[in-house]
N, C-alpha and C positions, 0 to 999 in steps of 0.2 A: 234599084237596091243601094243601101246607104252603107258607104266604107268609113271603118271607125281608125281612128290612129292611135296605137298602144303608147306609152310612156314608154317602152323600151323592148329588146326581145326578151327577153325575159320574162315582162308579163304575157306576151304573144305565148311562150313556148307554155310558161304556166296554165294556160286560157288551153291549148292545144290538149295537154296533159289532163287538163280534169273532164275536157269534153269526150277523150279518149276513154277513161275510166268509168265514166257512166254510159256509154255504148257499150262497152266490156260486159256489163248487168242489164242491159236495155238496146237492143239494137233500134229500136224504134223510138230511142229518147226523144222526149220534147224538152225545151229548156226556154225558160221566160226571163227575157232583158229587158231590164230596167236602166236608163241612163241620163243621169242629169250633173250638168257641170262637169267635173274630170274624172268621175267615178261610174264605172259599169257593174251591175249586179248580174249574176248569173246564177239562176235558181234551178235547181234540178231534183227530179226523186228518185233514186236507185232503188226500184221495187225490193230487192232482196232483203233489205235494213228499214222499211217503211219510216225514212227521216225526210226531211227536207235539204239537202245541200245549195249552200250558198259560197260562189268564188266571186270575190271583189277586183275588180281589172282598174286598174287605173290608166286614164287617158293623157294621150297627150297635150289633147287642150279639150275644151268646154264643148262639151255636144250641142252641136246645133244645126240643125237642118230646116231651110228657108224659115218659116215664122216659130217652127216649132223647136225650143229649147229642152224638152226631153223626148226620152224614146222609152215605148213601154211595148212588146211585144213577146208573142207567143212562136218559135223559129224550131226546127225538124234540129236536134244536136248534131246529126251527118250533115247535114247539109252545112252547117254554121264552121264544121271541124275543117271541110274541104276549102272555104275560104280563106282560112287561115294563115297567113303569110309570117312566119315569124323572122325572116331577112329584114322584111319592112316595115316588122312592126304592127301589121294592120289586120284587119277582120272585116270582111262582107256581109253584112246581115241578109240575110235569104228571104225570101216572101212568108210572111205568117201562115202559120197551120193553125186547125182547130185544137186548142189547146185542154190538155187532159183535166179532168176535177183540182186536181190538187193546185192547178198554176193560178184558180182564182182565189185561192184562199194563201194569205203569206202569214208572215209574223207580222206584227205592229212595226212601226218605223224606230219608235222611241218609247221611251218609259223602262229600259231595261236596268236592271239591279242586280247589283254583284250577289252570287250564291255561296256561300262556305259549305266546305267540306270536301270538296275535291283533289282525289290523291295526288301525289307527283306525278310527273310524267313518264319517269322508270316504272311507276306501279300501274299506271295504266294500261302501258304496251303488255306488261306480264297476266294483267287482267284479261286482256283478249284475246293473248295465248293462250292463255290456263282455258277460257271457255271455248273458243276453238276446239283445242283438245280434247275436252269434256262433250263435245258435239260429235266430235267424231267417233270417240271412243264408243259412246251411248249408240250411237245408230249400227256401227259395226256388230255391238255385240245381240243387235236386233237378229233373231231367224228371219228367214228369207220370206217367210210367208205372212211375219210382221213389218216388214222395211215397206210399208204403203204410204204415201205421199201425207195422208191424213196424219200417219204415225209419226213421220220425220220432221211435218208442222209444228206437231203437239210437243216434241222435245227442244224444237227451236223455240215456242214461244217460252216455255218452261225457262230456257237457260238466257236469252235477249233479253226479256222484260223485266230481270232483276235489276236492282238500283246501284248503283256506283257509288261504293265508298257511303259518305253521311248525307248523300245529296237525293233526288229524287230524278236523276239522270236513270235512265234506261241503257243497259250495258250494249242495246243495239246501236245506239248514238256513237259511243267510243269507237265500235267497231266499222263502222260506216268511216267515221273522221280515219281512222288507221288506212282503210281500204282504199281510201280517196286520196291519200296524201298529204293530208293536215294536219296528221301528228309527226311531227318531224323531231328530232334530236337538237335543243337548242332553242325550242321556240315553244315554252310553255303555254297549256291552254288555260281558258276561266272559263266561268261557270256565270251564264246570266238569266235572270226571267224577267219575265213581262207578262203578266197575267197567265192567261192559259200555258203560255208557249217558256220552253227553258233551251236555251243556245249555249253551243259549247264552241267557244270561239278560237280558233290559233291565227298566226300571220298568216296562215296559207289558205285558210277558209274555215267555215263556219256549218254547222251540223241544228239544226234547230228541229222540237218535236214537240206535238202538245201533250201535254199532260192528261192523263187519263182521268177521269171521274168529276171535271169541271163543265160539262155541256159546250156550249157553243161561246165561250165566253170571248172577248178580245179577239176576236178573227179579225183578221185585214184585208176587206176583200176589196182587190183595186186590179 
């Protein structure tokens, strides 16, 4: 197993928090790790949101293991979390697992351009609070015999597929960013696009989502 030395205790704590949040939504969550140079990218997919969450972690020194200068492996999020040592600022990469389908399709590395129309951070947080309240209200108003999984999913699709402001970003992407701890005061997000992908980026992580109606364009299989 490979030990990675993170830049500081804060990076280790943020990585642990991210993994914990993923496991909250899926106890069997897997994450794909890609390390090159002094950067480690951790990809996860919380099933409740149907988005790809990305946490960038700074390494204390360039990754290198023998003749390998890059790391690319899918592992158990739970096993990875167990190895995080916040005081030492280290994490040990566990054994590889068979990755879920999403792990084979990642957003492109480059070609990102800024997209206009994203509301201010306060407006984004208010938007999330409003749609969460709407979902609860609409589901609570359902008669017990109609409160089926299919009906709850239908209401969810109606609400979370709405777009944000003057953008094509679905509301579920902003909800995921807030739920995973990416939306924080003093850290304004930005929106980017590359081919079929949209990316909501903050200093604490990114949410990537495929735009509908664009087929299989610009898929990065790595």
